[in-house]
VEXROSE-582870 format. One record per residue: x, y, z of N, C-alpha, C in turn; residue in three letters. Coordinates in steps of 0.02 Angstrom, whole numbers, plus 50000, padded with zeros to 5 digits. Layout:
N
XYZXYZXYZala
...
//
This chain:
446
498794966252326498954958252295499454962252242met
500164960552190500354963052141499744958252091asn
499664965152038499454960051996499514957251950thr
500214957751941500504951451892500554946151930lys
500564942851992500094939151994499384937752041asn
499084940251996498484939052010498414935651936lys
498794937851891498514936051803498894930051773ile
499284928251849499864923451868499664917051890phe
499084917451936498704910751954497994911151943trp
497504916351916497164916651881497134912651784thr
497694911651778497824909451689498044904751700ser
498234901551754498574893651808497664892051817leu
497264894351844496784891851865496134888451788leu
495944895651750495734894351729495994888051677ile
496894887051631496854883151613496874877651642gly
496814877651693496534870451720496074867651736asp
495574873351721494854870751728494784869651655phe
494804873051574494934867351549494894858251544leu
495884858751579496144853651561495864847751586ile
495344848651649494974847251707494154842651653phe
494134847251608493544845751556493934841051518tyr
494494841351490494644839551430494884831651472trp
494794830951528495324826251551494714819251576ser
494284823451577493804819251595493474816751501leu
493534821251489493134816451412493984813551377tyr
494424812551408494864809151379494824802651414leu
494434804151517494564795551513493864791651478ala
493494796351487492734790951451493044789751406leu
493504790751351493674789451279494024781351311phe
494804782951324494954779451333494644770251393leu
494234775251431493574768351462493254765051412arg
493304769151352492704762451301492884761851248lys
493694766451222493844762951156493704766651088met
493464774851107493034773751092492764783851121gly
492154784151063492004792251056491694790851120leu
491394793951174491024791851242490314798451206pro
489964792951246489444792951256489314805751245asp
488824805751206488794813451252488154813651299val
487824809251322487464809151387487584806151434lys
488214803851417488494801351505489114805551527ile
489234807051478489824815151468489774820051510phe
488854823351485488364828051516488214825451579asn
487804819951608488054818251658488364817351695asp
489064819551699489624818551742489774823651746leu
489784828651695490244837651720490204838051771gln
489204841251800489264843051837489364839051907glu
489554835251932489654831851996490374832651986pro
490584830051934491424832351932491534839551934phe
491184840751918491274848351933491494851052014leu
490904850552036491094848552125491714847452143tyr
491874841952130492384840152138493154843152119leu
493184845652068493684848752038493904856152086phe
493224860052110493584865352163493644859652222phe
493664855952242494074852852306494974850252267ile
495004847652189495524846052174495744855952185trp
495404858152163495824865252177496474867352201ala
496034865052269496014868652349496474862652355phe
496454858852339497254851452343497864856052283ile
497684855352270498084860752210498594866152231tyr
498094869552274498374875852283498824875452336phe
498504870352412498794868352461499574866452446ile
499474860652359500364858052386500864863952367leu
500294866752326500804877152315500964874752206asp
500814867652180500564868952149500514878852095phe
500214882152120500084890052091500774895352128tyr
501274892552160501764895352161502494892952110glu
502684898052078503154898452022503814894952074ile
503984894952135504624893152149504494885152185ser
503724880452156503884875552158504094869752082leu
504334875852023504424872351964505194868351965phe
505574875951983505964874852013506534869052074lys
505944863652105506214863052122505554853152109lys
506374852552098505724844052034505684840452114lys
506104840752135506184834552213505154837852241ile
505414842352254504554844652289503954843252238ser
504274843152175503404843952118503384838152108phe
504244835652120503634823952096503374823152164leu
503484825452207503074823252287502554825652309arg
502294831952252501924834352242501264832952218gly
501294829452160500924826852122501034819552171ile
501324816452175501064807052228500414809852267val
500834816952332500094816552351499474819852346val
499694822952266499054823252236498654818352229phe
498914814652196498544807952135498054805252224ile
498624804652267498254799852306497424803852361phe
497774808452364497284814952406496504815252351leu
496934814652293496404816652222495804812952239ala
496024807352226495784798152204495184798352287ile
495874797152346495224797652398494734803052405ala
494954808052410494314814052394493634811652359thr
493734809352300493314806252242493094800552246gly
493274797352276493254791352312492514792352353thr
492544794952384492094797952447491704803852430val
491944807152414491314812952378490794805852330tyr
491024802252298490604796652250490124792852302phe
490574792652336490144786352397489384788652411tyr
489184797152419488744801352410488154802152361phe
488694800952292488034803752242487834796352204gln
487074792652278486894784352254486464787352192pro
486394793352194485894794252110486524792652024gln
487044793552027487374791351982487074785651939leu
486854782051887486894778451852487344774051844glu
488084778551823488714776551798489144775151882leu
489424770551875490064769851932490674773851926thr
490984779851908491544781751900492114779151931pro
492334775151954492734771852010493224772151923arg
493274766851880494034767251835493874776851819ala
493484777551773493264785651752493884789451787ile
493604788251875493894793451913494794792151912leu
494954787251908495654788351907495894789251840phe
495494787751785496244790451718496044796551723leu
495454800151769495604806951750496064813351781thr
496054805451836496464811651898497144813851852val
497184805851804497904803451813497964808951751leu
497584809551674497554812751625497834819951668asn
497414823751693497334830451747497824829151757phe
498254826551804499374825851824499604827651775val
499734824051719500004824551653499994829851606ile
499154831451606499024839951567499124843451595leu
498904846451665499024852651678499964850351703ser
500134845251726501034847051726501404851151679ser
501114846251614501284848551530501084858951534leu
500354858451549500244866151515500584868351590trp
500924865751633501354874351675502084872651668arg
502174867951598502914868951588502834874651530val
502434870951496502174875051443502324881351430leu
501644884651506501654892951499502114896251559phe
502774891051588503134895951640503824895551531leu
503634891551514504334894351441504064897351418arg
503214896051394503154905651343503184913751408leu
503194912051448502994918351475503734919651507thr
504114914151529504984915251536505644917851491gly
505234914451433505874914551382506154924851406leu
506604922551378507024926851377506624936351321lys
506224935251278506174939051207505654940851302asn
505394938151333504514940351367504684944751435phe
505644940551440505614947651531506134954451496arg
505684957451554506104963751559506844964451572lys
506814967051508507874970451551507744977251572lys
508414972351636508444978051703509164980351703ile
509364985751722510024989251717509774993251782phe
510194988851864510414993451940510845000951887phe
510695007151919511125014451929511335013352024ile
512015012552028512195013352070511495000752156gly
512295004252196511934997352222512014997752306tyr
511614993852347511534993052409511404986752421cys
511314983952475511594978352513510854977752489glu
510204975752470509614972652456509514968252402glu
510094971652349510144969752332510344962452291met
510354960652347510824957352355510244947752346gly
509724952852394508744945752399508654946652356glu
508524950352327508624952852210508654946952171ile
509284945452175509634939852156509454930252185leu
509214933052242509244926952293508374925452281arg
508134929252254507344926552229507124925952170ser
506514924252139506484919652069506074926652054asp
506564928251969506674932951946506114931951881leu
505514931151889505064927051841504914934751773phe
505164938251783504874944551723505364950851727asp
506064945551772506504951451746507404948551741tyr
507414953151726507954946751640508774953151699glu
509044953251749509514958251747510154956851688ile
510594964351671510824966251619511544966251648ile
511504973751708512164974551750511814979851804gly
512844979051828512564986551862513234991551868ile
512754996751884512945004651879513335005151965tyr
514055006351964514385006552027515185006052028thr
514985012952075516105012852108516115012852158arg
515405007252174515715003552276515874997652237glu
516314993952298516574988652305515774981052334glu
515804980952244515334975752235515554966452275val
515154962452292515174958352346515624953152279pro
516134946452283516204942352243515884938552213ser
515444938352259514944932952231514354933252197ser
514134939652184513944944552138514044945852108met
514874946652090515024948052017514944941651964met
515094936451986514944928851956514284928851931lys
514004933951945513134932251897512894938851877glu
512954942351873512794950651829514044953251817ile
513594957351769514144962851746514334970651807lys
514614970051812514704978851836515294981351797ile
514934987951801515064992151747515205000051797phe
515835003051804516175008851808516135014751801asp
516145017651719515925019151675515345016451596asp
515025025951594514565023551582514625024251486phe
515465024851494515455024851405515505016351392glu
515745016251452515615006551436514935000851416lys
514315006151460513475004351460513345006451391val
513535010551341513205010851280513205007451247glu
513605001151266513904994251224512984989251222glu
512684990151277512024988051299511594993751288ile
511684996651308510995001951325510635004151288ser
510714997951233509844996551198509594991251186glu
509764987051216509394980951239509154983351313asn
509504989551340508954988451414508174992951434ile
507974987551476507074990251478506934996251513glu
507174993851557507014997551637507654999351673ile
507805006251705508475008751732508065006951811leu
508355007551845508165003951928508615009351966val
508505014152001509005021152036508865016852099phe
509605017552129509725014752214509325021452239ser
509225021052303508965026252327509615033752352ser
510375033652345510875036152354511075040752266asp
510795038252225511025039752165510065044652139leu
509795042352122509295044752095509295053652112lys
509575056552165509725062352149510385067752131glu
510665061452114511445063852085511405068052031asp
511345076452017511175077951951511545073451885lys
512485074851915512985071351860512555064451813lys
512395059751889512395052451902511635053151832val
511465056351840510685058251798510885058951757ile
511155065651730511365067351676511505062751620lys
512205058851651512565052551613512155047851590lys
511365048651639511105041951610510765045951556val
510545053851562510165057351515510485053451422phe
511275055351434511545055351356511695048451354ser
511895042151380512135038451394511325031551391ser
510685034751383510175029351368509775032451333phe
509235025751290508615027651256508335031551299pro
507795037451246507425039951288506765037351296leu
506835031751280505915028751268506175022551343asp
506695019951382506865018551419506435018651507val
506125016251548505855016451586506165016251664lys
506135020951726506415024251751505765021651816tyr
506455016151865506235014851917506665015451972met
506115017552023506525017352097506665008452125glu
507205007652151507285001452156507134999552247phe
506805000852272506555000552336505504996952315phe
505475000352249504964998852212505024991252198ser
505314991052153505654985252162505754979552194leu
505934980752237506034977952296505554972552334tyr
505184977752336504354975452379504134971052332glu
504204973752245503654969852195503884961952221glu
504324960652217504834955252197504934950452253ile
505284956552344504974949252393504504951352434thr
504124953352399503534955052437503614957652501arg
504024959852512503974964352574504214975552577lys
503874976652625504074985652615505114985552649ala
505204988852593505954990452622506184993552678pro
506164992952734506384998752784506715005752773leu
507245004352742507665011352708507175016452697arg
506945012152622506575015652603506015019952631ser
506315021652690505315024052749505825028852772leu
505185034952750505325041852788504755044052785asn
504455047852825503825049752840503255050652754glu
504015052052713503345055652644503105050752608trp
503465043152647503735033152590502595033452638trp
502435034452703502335032452739501565039052722phe
501675045852688500755047052667500645048452604leu
501155045552568500845043952494500765036452513glu
500935029352537500805025252572500325021952610asn
500175024952660499895022152748499505023752733ile
499405033952748498845035852784498635038152719ser
497915033752731497365033552681496745032752691lys
496125036952700495675034452724495235029452731pro
495045024552806494765018552780494075018652757lys
494085012152686493295014052669492745011852729asp
492465012952727492095010852770491255005952765lys
491385005552691490834998452655491294994052681ile
492094993052649492494988852658492334982852753asn
492544991852793492454988152850491854985952874glu
491514988552871490764983752874490874975752827val
491074974952796490884967152736491324965052805ile
491834967052813492424963852830492074961052920arg
492054965252942491754964853000490964961353031arg
490594962352988490104957152976490394949352987phe
490804946152913491004942452896491354938752951phe
491724945752995491924942753064491524938153136glu
491254942253125490704941353170489994934553156val
490074933853095489614930153092490334921753101thr
490844923753047491034915253058491454916153159thr
491424920253147491744918953254491534916053299ser
490574916953296489974914253315490074908053298ser
490014905553226489814897253222490744895053229val
491254896353232491934892253248491424892753350gly
491314900653358491424898553428490984891853480ile
490214891053398490044886753444490384878653443ile
490654879453418491024871753351491454872153451ile
491604874053461492214876753536491924875053564leu
491264875353573491344875453635491144865953675leu
490634865653575490914854953578491564850453589leu
492084854953597492784851753581492864853053650ile
492794861053686493084862853723493224856853787phe
492744852453809492984850753853493674842653854pro
493504841253804493724836753789494614841553788phe
494664846753757495404847753772495864848353820ile
495184852853874495044853753943495414850353983ala
495114844153968495154835553996495864835153981leu
496314834953934496624834153888497214839253930leu
497334845353911497574845553969497844847654052ile
497204845154083497134845354155497364838554154lys
497694833354128497934824754151498494825554123ile
498994829654069499494832054056499774834854118asp
499644840354117499914844754178499704850054217ser
499884852554276499364858354330499334862954300lys
499014865354297499124874754297498094876154253gly
498054883154211497574882854228497594879554145lys
496874881554104496764879154023496974883154019thr
496494891853998496654895553944497394900853981leu
497674902553935498174904953928497834913453919tyr
498034920253969497824922553954498714929453969lys
498384933553908499374940253916498984943253884gln
499114952753913499264958553897499554958753792glu
499124959553778499404963653688499334970153690arg
499474973853608499254977453611498904977653522lys
498404979653503498194982053460498054986653422gly
497544989653396497364992953355497335001353391glu
498015005853389498075010053398498505011353453gly
498765005553492499195003653528498825001853609gly
498275002153568497525000153643497874993053663lys
497834991453735498074985253755497204984153763lys
497514973953745496644968153771497344963053779phe
496544958053787496824953053822496524946253800thr
497104943453773497244938653702497264933753739leu
496634925953736496714920153750496684913753680tyr
497154912053725497534902553685497254896553745lys
497514892053737497384883753789497974884153808phe
498154884753871498824883453876499284878553863arg
499744878853832500184871953777500894874853857thr
501114876353907501544875453945501504875953967met
502184871754029502144870554098501844877554138tyr
501154878454192501364883054224502054886354289asp
502234892054258502794894454280502744900654296asn
502194904654360502224913054382502764915254376pro
503304911754399503874915854377504324919454289lys
503864914554250504184915454186503524919454139lys
503094920854193502414923754142502484929354094glu
502624927954038502674935653991503164937153974gly
503344931254014504464932653996504554931253909thr
504614939653886504874937353840505394934753803pro
505304930453742505614924153708505644916953734trp
505144917553812505074912953791504944902153765arg
504774905553736504294902553681505224893053642glu
505694902053652506494898953622506674890553647glu
506524889953740506874885353747506254880253749asp
506194876753702505664869153702505314864453746gly
505724863153804505744858453857505094862653885ser
505014868753914504264870353919503904871653905glu
503774866453824503044865453805502794856653838ile
502154855953857501684854153847501824846553805thr
501614838953814501544834153765500834836853753arg
500414839453793499864840353730499824846253686val
500114851753732500344856353719500754857553637gly
501314852953607501444852753562500904851753505lys
500494846053527499914843353498499624849553461ile
499254854853524499024858253509499464863353445leu
500004865353480500354870553407500344867253324arg
500614860453344500384857253285499974858553249lys
499304856353261498724858153225498524866353245thr
498794869853297498304876053306497914876453338his
497754873153354496694868653404496984873853437leu
497834877153481497804884453540497674890253509asp
497434890653461497274899153434496584896853416glu
496304891753430495404892153444494924898353503leu
495144898653538494924904253600495374910753599pro
495564913853541495414919453485494754920553464gln
494284914353457493694915753423493384920753445leu
493344919953512493324925553584493664935153530tyr
494024933153531494304938853536494304943553470asn
494054936453397493774940953349493314944453354ile
492484942153405492124940153433492084947653467leu
492314948253507492584955153545492464963953479lys
493114962053464493384965153413494134966653421gly
494284962953483494974961253483495494962653425asp
495324958553401495814958253325495314953453271ile
495734954053221495214953153150495504946253129ser
495374943553081495714935153074496154938353024phe
496374940052993496944943852974497384949152965val
498094951053018498324955253006498744957053061gly
499444962553049499874958653117499854954353165pro
500214951353186500064948153245500304952353312arg
499584954553341499974954853394500574951453468pro
501124959053469501344955453531501384956853589glu
501784955253619501794953553691501844962853740ile
501694965853771501634972953768502684973753783ile
502824970553815503574972153839503894969853805thr
503854966453697504204962153675504264969453626leu
503274971453601503014979253584503514984353608ala
503624981853668503814991153702504764993053645glu
504954987053682505694984653633505604987153570glu
505354984853546505414984253457505184994453428phe
504784994953464504565002253465505065009453460glu
505515008353520506075010453529506485006253503lys
507015002953461507374999353402507084996853326lys
506614995953295506554996153245505915002253240ile
506425006753149505815013053147505545008953117pro
505055019953145504235013053091503595008853148phe
503895005653191503375001153198502845001353228tyr
502815009753247501925008553277501625010253232arg
501835009853148501325009653096501035002553078leu
501144997553107500714991753147500254994253176arg
500124997953202499034999953274498915001353226tyr
499175002053146498565006353094497825002553077leu
498014995253091497474990653091497714985553140val
496764982853159496904977753209497304971553168arg
497544970053229498284965953260497714958253197pro
497854952753199497504946353172497734940753199gly
497494933553210497534928953219498004925353149leu
498004928453105498394926053060498634932452988thr
499154932052966499564936852952500224936552886gly
500204940652838500654939352797501154939452824trp
501544942752876502154942252899502474931852941ala
501574931252962501654925453013501464919352950gln
501354920852895501424915152842502084910852786ile
502584921152810503404922752743503894917552805asn
503484922552862504224920152900504194917452940tyr
504524916553005504434913653054504344912953103pro
504184911053175504294914853245505114920753254pro
504694926053297505744929153268505764930153351ser
506584928853359506874926753415507234931953463met
507304936053386508024942653409507804947953406asn
507864952253404507454963553354507714961453287val
508224958253278508374957853209507814954553173lys
507884947953188507054944753173506364949053174glu
506254949853207505944955753220505534961253150ala
506134965353160506234969953110506314968053025glu
506454962453029506154957552952505344954952953glu
505454953352995504474952152999504264959252993lys
504284962753010504134970253000504024971152944phe
504574969552867504324970652846503744970452781lys
503744963452839502804963452776502484963752808tyr
502254963952868502034967752866501584975852848asp
502284978852836501984984352815501714983352761leu
501994980652706501654978552652501014972952624tyr
501134972552694500094970652716499814975052710tyr
500184978952764499644987452780499474991052723ile
500154990852678499974993752621499604995052565lys
499704985552560499444984452482498504980852537asn
498534979952583498114978852624497264975952586arg
496974972852551496384971352505496114962852539ser
495094963252513494824958152526495114952052501phe
495524950452423496074949152399496734945952431phe
496924949552458497454948452466497244944552561leu
496764945252592496584941752643496494934852631asp
496004936152575495934927452547496484921352504ile
497074926152495497704922852494498044920152544ile
497754924552581498054924852650497894917652698ile
497174919852700496784915052719497114908152732ile
497044908352642497144902052595497904896552599leu
498224901852640499094896952617499204898952725lys
498604900552762498844899552801498494893552809thr
497894888952801497644884252764497844879152775leu
498234882152711498924877152673499534872552723arg
499604878652765500154878952813499814873952874thr
499344875852885499074869052915498864862652899ile
498664862452849498764856952815499264849652799phe
//
């Protein structure tokens, strides 16, 4: 995961923890309309601390640790209302099981939630204003133009301010309204002192004439960067256009961390074993509902491609009407009429995925990784999407970076877009990124 994102999330979380204690102290102050008793404050700190971890998770689910949320006022206000309801509900249930507390903190709970919402919202506004000021944002200038530049402009440029573009190619008029276009380096010299980073397109980074002009037109202390590195940092997906054999050797071809793999596998075996025990308890009820709703088998089996391109059988609860003629038909899910009534509920709640815990226990898939494709689709993508076989470097997953960032693909073009996210995951794969993906998956479910 990008270091800047880690710092962003960590800063907000630390601020929230400090605000939480201030909210509790302020709630006690408002409750008594005076300085609170030190003993009461100390007694409430521990039980409220456990509760705050629950609230922090709810904040994460509601996107309060994402930059994009603060640019959507309606979504932000809706999230506040939902949080207040969930925080009071979880707090009420939590303190119901805390009979040992001498003080029943009903009023304090409500005041703490209210204080926390107000102060944490102000903290976010202040944090974004300070870090988002133009003086703190890096000023970048593009040398060359490419199609992917449009994606950058549509993204949240939290860390950067675009000064302009040097290009002699025709640029879409929609982009010209937002940034200045230069076709002569002499005109760029007027603003060159304000530029901190020069971002080169792949076609101009090796143009000797352009490089010579750049050295004579910009300050010597300016930083140089390739466009696709910036593209990956902002969009969090790998640019297919930049891929070649050297990119593979530099970014993907790395020896496996054996210790990390052992820890990962231990976690998968223990967690999936517990999950399977729970699955066995609810299996009869789900199976009965599937059978009552439609004819056919309870479990759906299908061959998929896994690590190293090896085939394996994936298990799911059946959510579609049994139709042997269409078994394994690519893009079948496009026809929603073939999904059963119970199937719609199972998909909405993601309960149809539970049998894949057996695949995780066997080692066919992991909790996190690229989604395993149907054999016929995988073979088609291998022919039409460059470097698609790189997906087989790691085990596929029950969830993944592509799954939480892009909807299910319905054609080759969408599959290619989704593959960019898979490549980003393969390149940046880490325990921290896996945790983020799992939490974001839980957020999607909720």
